[in-house]
C-alpha positions in Angstrom: -0.1 -0.5 0.3 1.5 3.2 -1.2 0.6 6.1 0.7 1.7 9.6 0.0 3.6 11.6 3.0 5.6 14.5 2.1 5.5 17.5 1.9 8.9 18.1 0.7 12.0 15.2 0.1 16.0 16.0 -0.2 17.6 13.8 -1.0 20.6 15.0 0.8 24.0 16.7 -1.3 27.8 17.7 -0.9 25.6 21.3 -1.4 24.0 21.3 1.4 26.9 21.4 4.2 24.8 21.4 7.2 21.5 20.9 7.4 20.8 21.8 11.0 19.1 24.8 10.0 16.6 23.0 8.4 16.0 19.7 9.8 15.7 20.1 13.5 12.9 17.7 15.2 12.5 18.7 19.2 16.0 17.0 20.1 18.3 15.8 17.3 19.0 17.8 14.7 20.0 16.4 11.6 23.6 16.4 10.2 25.4 14.8 6.6 28.3 13.3 6.9 30.8 12.2 4.0 29.9 9.0 4.4 28.2 6.8 7.5 30.1 2.9 8.5 27.9 1.5 11.4 28.7 -2.1 10.5 30.4 -1.6 14.3 28.1 0.5 16.4 25.2 -1.2 17.8 21.7 -0.5 18.3 19.7 1.7 20.5 18.4 -1.4 22.1 21.8 -2.9 23.3 22.8 -1.3 27.2 18.9 -1.1 28.0 17.4 -2.7 30.6 13.2 -4.4 30.8 11.2 -2.2 32.2 7.3 -2.5 33.7 4.8 -0.2 31.5 4.4 1.2 35.3 8.3 2.1 34.7 7.5 3.5 31.4 4.5 5.8 32.6 6.8 7.1 35.4 9.3 7.9 33.5 7.0 10.0 30.7 5.1 11.6 33.2 1.8 9.8 31.2 0.8 6.6 30.2 2.4 4.7 26.9 0.5 5.4 23.7 -2.1 2.7 23.1 -0.7 0.4 20.2 -2.7 -2.7 21.2 -5.2 -1.5 18.1 -2.6 -0.7 15.4 -0.7 -3.1 12.8 2.1 -3.3 15.1 0.2 -4.3 18.8 1.2 -5.0 21.8 5.3 -4.5 22.0 7.0 -7.4 23.2 9.4 -5.5 26.0 9.2 -2.3 26.8 13.0 -1.2 28.2 15.3 2.2 29.4 18.0 3.1 27.2 21.0 4.7 28.9 20.3 7.9 26.8 16.8 7.5 28.7 13.4 8.4 28.1 11.9 4.3 26.5 11.8 2.4 23.8 8.9 0.3 22.7 10.4 -2.8 20.9 8.1 -5.6 18.7 10.2 -8.0 16.7 8.0 -7.6 13.7 9.5 -5.7 11.0 12.8 -5.3 13.8 10.1 -2.6 14.9 10.8 -0.4 17.6 9.7 3.4 19.3 12.1 5.6 21.3 9.6 8.1 23.3 11.2 10.7 25.7 10.6 14.0 26.8 11.7 16.9 24.6 13.9 20.3 26.1 17.3 19.0 27.3 19.7 21.0 26.0 23.9 21.9 24.9 25.4 19.1 24.8 22.1 17.0 25.3 21.0 17.1 21.9 21.1 14.1 19.8 22.4 14.0 15.9 21.7 11.9 13.2 24.4 11.5 11.0 23.3 11.1 7.6 25.4 10.7 3.7 24.7 11.7 1.2 23.1 8.3 0.1 20.4 9.4 2.5 16.8 11.1 1.9 15.0 13.4 4.1 11.3 14.3 3.3 9.6 16.5 5.9 6.5 14.8 7.2 2.7 16.7 6.7 0.4 16.1 9.6 2.2 14.0 12.0 2.6 15.7 15.3 4.1 19.6 16.0 6.3 18.5 13.9 8.1 15.4 11.7 10.4 13.9 9.4 12.0 10.8 8.2 15.2 9.5 7.0 15.2 6.5 4.7 19.1 4.9 4.0 21.2 3.8 7.4 22.4 6.4 9.2 24.4 6.8 12.6 22.3 8.0 15.6 24.6 10.2 18.2 23.8 10.5 21.8 25.6 12.0 24.6 26.1 8.9 25.8 27.5 6.7 21.9 27.2 6.5 18.5 24.2 3.5 17.2 23.2 2.5 13.6 20.4 3.5 12.9 17.8 2.5 10.6 14.9 4.2 8.5 13.7 6.4 11.0 10.8 8.7 11.1 11.2 11.6 13.7 7.9 13.8 15.5 7.2 16.0 18.0 4.0 15.9 20.0 3.5 18.2 23.5 6.5 17.8 24.8 8.2 14.0 23.8 10.1 13.1 21.0 9.1 9.6 18.8 11.9 8.1 17.0 9.9 5.4 15.1 12.2 2.5 13.6 12.1 -0.2 11.7 12.4 -1.6 8.5 9.0 -1.3 6.6 8.1 1.8 4.6 8.4 4.3 5.3 5.0 5.4 3.9 4.0 2.2 6.6 5.7 3.7 9.6 4.0 6.7 8.2 0.7 5.0 8.4 1.6 3.4 12.3 3.0 6.7 12.9 -0.4 8.9 12.4 -2.4 5.8 14.0 -0.9 6.3 18.2 -3.3 7.3 21.0 -0.8 9.9 21.6 
């Protein structure tokens, strides 16, 4: 099923040295780098500890979004990554949803390091602001560098959502829009 999701699409080119002014969602900025080598990098789940739904709600200051009635269903695990927030994990499609409060400053900003082969797209009608990154890239957190795949990133109220999966980006946007936030 094809879904039109983009307000505008930008194939990242060497001419644009930085995208931070253009593409900054919540506490995450998108930066162009010459090449991305993520082969030896861990994924976000590495180092995360399992938590309960009550623990997750305390960490976020509100209940988790309802996913049971979405195509994702109930998550297989709830985790607390070293960076903070809550990570919902589904085995199907290698799908994760990382939710964390917006408002970190300075060194606590996150960077998506993308190469010239990645496609960065603004997404309409999803939260307050949203974008997708199609292609492998690196997520730089204050604690570590992480391997990242195709992702949809958006903010709603005071939370940042990062949905990562190996399904098509149109399907990911549909999933994101279906969450009861």
